C-alpha positions in Angstrom: -11.2 6.5 17.8 -7.7 6.6 16.2 -5.8 9.8 15.5 -4.0 9.2 12.2 -0.6 10.9 12.1 2.1 11.4 9.4 5.2 9.3 9.9 8.7 10.7 10.5 12.1 9.2 9.9 12.1 8.0 13.5 9.0 5.9 12.9 10.5 3.9 10.0 11.6 0.9 12.0 8.3 0.5 13.8 6.2 1.1 10.7 8.3 -1.4 8.7 7.8 -4.0 11.4 4.0 -3.5 11.3 3.9 -3.8 7.5 6.2 -6.8 7.5 3.9 -8.5 10.0 0.8 -7.7 7.9 2.4 -8.9 4.6 4.1 -12.0 6.1 1.6 -14.4 4.4 0.8 -12.2 1.3 1.2 -14.4 -1.8 2.4 -11.4 -3.9 5.2 -10.5 -1.5 5.9 -14.2 -1.0 6.8 -14.4 -4.7 10.2 -12.8 -3.9 10.5 -12.8 -0.1 10.0 -16.2 1.4 11.8 -18.9 3.3 14.1 -18.5 6.3 14.0 -15.1 8.1 11.3 -13.9 5.7 9.9 -11.5 8.3 13.3 -9.9 9.0 14.0 -9.5 5.3 10.5 -8.0 4.7 11.2 -5.4 7.4 14.4 -4.4 5.4 12.4 -4.2 2.2 9.8 -1.9 3.8 12.5 0.3 5.4 13.9 0.9 1.9 10.4 1.6 0.4 9.5 4.0 3.2 12.8 5.9 2.9 12.9 6.0 -0.9 9.4 7.2 -1.6 6.4 8.5 0.3 8.2 9.4 3.5 9.9 12.3 1.7 6.5 13.9 1.1 4.8 13.0 4.3 2.5 10.4 2.7 3.1 7.6 5.2 0.2 7.5 7.6 0.3 5.8 11.0 -2.4 4.7 13.4 -0.9 4.7 16.9 -2.6 3.3 20.0 -2.2 6.7 21.6 0.0 9.7 20.9 3.6 8.5 21.1 2.4 4.9 21.7 2.7 1.6 19.8 2.0 1.8 16.0 -1.0 -0.3 15.1 -1.1 0.2 11.4 0.5 2.1 8.5 -0.2 3.1 4.9 2.2 4.0 2.1 0.7 6.3 -0.6 2.2 7.8 -3.8 0.9 11.1 -4.9 -0.2 11.5 -8.5 2.9 11.4 -10.7 5.1 10.4 -7.9 7.6 7.5 -8.0 10.3 6.3 -5.7 13.6 8.1 -5.8 15.9 6.3 -8.2 18.9 7.7 -6.4 17.8 6.5 -3.0 16.8 3.1 -4.4 20.3 2.8 -6.0 21.9 3.6 -2.6 19.8 0.9 -1.1 20.6 -1.7 -3.7 23.3 -3.5 -1.6 20.8 -3.9 1.3 18.1 -5.2 -1.1 20.5 -7.7 -2.7 21.5 -8.8 0.7 18.0 -9.7 1.9 16.4 -10.7 -1.5 19.4 -12.1 -3.4 19.7 -11.4 -7.1 16.9 -13.8 -8.0 14.5 -12.2 -5.5 15.5 -8.7 -6.6 14.8 -9.6 -10.3 11.5 -11.1 -9.3 10.6 -7.9 -7.4 11.4 -5.8 -10.5 9.3 -8.0 -12.7 6.4 -7.8 -10.3 6.6 -4.1 -10.3 6.6 -4.0 -14.1 3.6 -6.3 -14.2 1.6 -4.3 -11.7 2.4 -1.0 -13.5 0.9 -2.3 -16.8 -2.6 -2.4 -15.1 -2.5 1.1 -13.5 -4.9 3.6 -15.2 -3.4 6.4 -17.1 -5.5 9.0 -15.3 -3.7 10.9 -12.5 -4.4 9.3 -9.1 -3.2 8.6 -5.6 -1.7 5.1 -5.3 -2.1 3.1 -2.1 0.9 0.9 -2.5 0.7 -0.8 1.0 -1.6 -0.8 4.0 -0.9 -3.0 7.0 -2.3 -3.5 10.5 -0.3 -5.3 13.2 -1.6 -8.0 15.5 -2.6 -5.5 18.2 -4.8 -3.5 15.9 -6.7 -6.2 13.9 -10.4 -6.3 14.2 -10.5 -2.8 15.7 -11.2 -0.6 12.7 -7.6 0.5 12.3 -7.5 -0.2 8.5 -10.7 1.7 8.0 -9.5 4.7 10.0 -6.3 4.8 8.0 -8.2 4.7 4.7 -10.8 7.3 5.8 -8.2 9.8 6.9 -6.3 9.9 3.6 -9.3 9.5 1.4 -11.0 12.5 3.0 -8.0 14.6 1.9 -8.0 13.0 -1.6 -11.7 14.0 -1.9 -10.8 17.5 -0.9 -8.5 17.6 -3.9 -11.2 15.9 -6.1 -8.6 13.3 -7.0 -8.8 9.6 -7.8 -7.3 6.7 -5.9 -6.0 3.3 -7.0 -4.7 0.1 -5.3 -4.0 -3.5 -5.9 -5.3 -6.2 -3.5 -4.6 -9.9 -3.4 -6.9 -10.5 -0.4 -10.6 -11.0 -1.0 -11.5 -10.0 2.6 -9.6 -6.7 2.2 -11.4 -6.0 -1.1 -14.7 -5.8 0.8 -13.2 -3.1 3.0 -12.0 -1.2 0.0 -15.4 -1.5 -1.6 -17.0 0.1 1.5 -14.6 3.0 1.0 -15.7 3.6 -2.6 -13.2 1.4 -4.6 -14.4 -0.9 -7.4 -12.5 -3.7 -9.1 -11.6 -2.7 -12.7 -9.4 -5.7 -13.6 -7.8 -8.9 -12.3 -4.1 -8.7 -12.7 -2.5 -11.6 -14.5 1.1 -12.7 -14.6 1.7 -12.6 -10.9 3.1 -15.9 -9.5 0.7 -17.5 -6.9 -1.9 -14.8 -6.9 -4.5 -12.9 -9.0 -4.6 -9.4 -7.4 -7.5 -7.1 -8.2 -6.9 -3.6 -9.6 -9.3 -1.3 -7.7 -10.2 2.3 -8.6 -11.9 5.1 -6.7 -13.0 7.9 -8.9 -12.8 11.6 -7.9 -15.7 12.7 -5.7 -17.2 15.0 -8.4 -17.9 12.0 -10.7 -18.6 9.1 -8.4 -22.0 7.6 -8.6 -23.9 5.7 -5.9 -24.0 1.9 -6.2 -26.6 -0.4 -4.7 -24.3 -1.4 -1.8 -24.0 2.3 -0.8 -20.4 2.7 -1.9 -19.4 5.3 -4.4 -17.3 4.6 -7.4 -17.1 5.1 -11.2 -14.3 3.1 -13.0 -11.9 5.2 -15.2 -12.7 5.5 -18.9 -10.8 3.2 -21.2 
């Protein structure tokens, strides 16, 4: 049983390290963060993402081993209509250029634009990243993180959305009510799935027991 807690500014380094470990072999992230010292550079990227977006609104969830203990997993969510602070991103630009280089930064911007084209227009919570560190894998940490936030999203009768480039992870998301609505094209080295979870009031049961109704076109 894991107690899911919101992250604070003091948790950023540890949360970034867990996320960097989880995404170290992700083909999407590898499109612009690869090569020597990739893990260290990924940590810097996640520190920037954490500080420029969801952390401001308490939408970074952590799964610790115990209160005050080692962080086993983390999620980054964007609220409906939320986007990272352009001011904070601008302030972080030197750090991003330092770890990604100009070419990597341009690739990251292009990736973001590609992913954005597939996001549904309906208001939704966006799970931008979920990661579990080595000490938490195979223990239900990812499921606990999802269940905690999705319960609150259901209380709001809101929709949720994510992108996944890992087929094994997609099975987990389907168990939590997500359904694939498109395969994202134009991403180097990967074909991520766009996955949608409709508001609780309109979800319908599927044969596998999950609940999901894709957004209207």
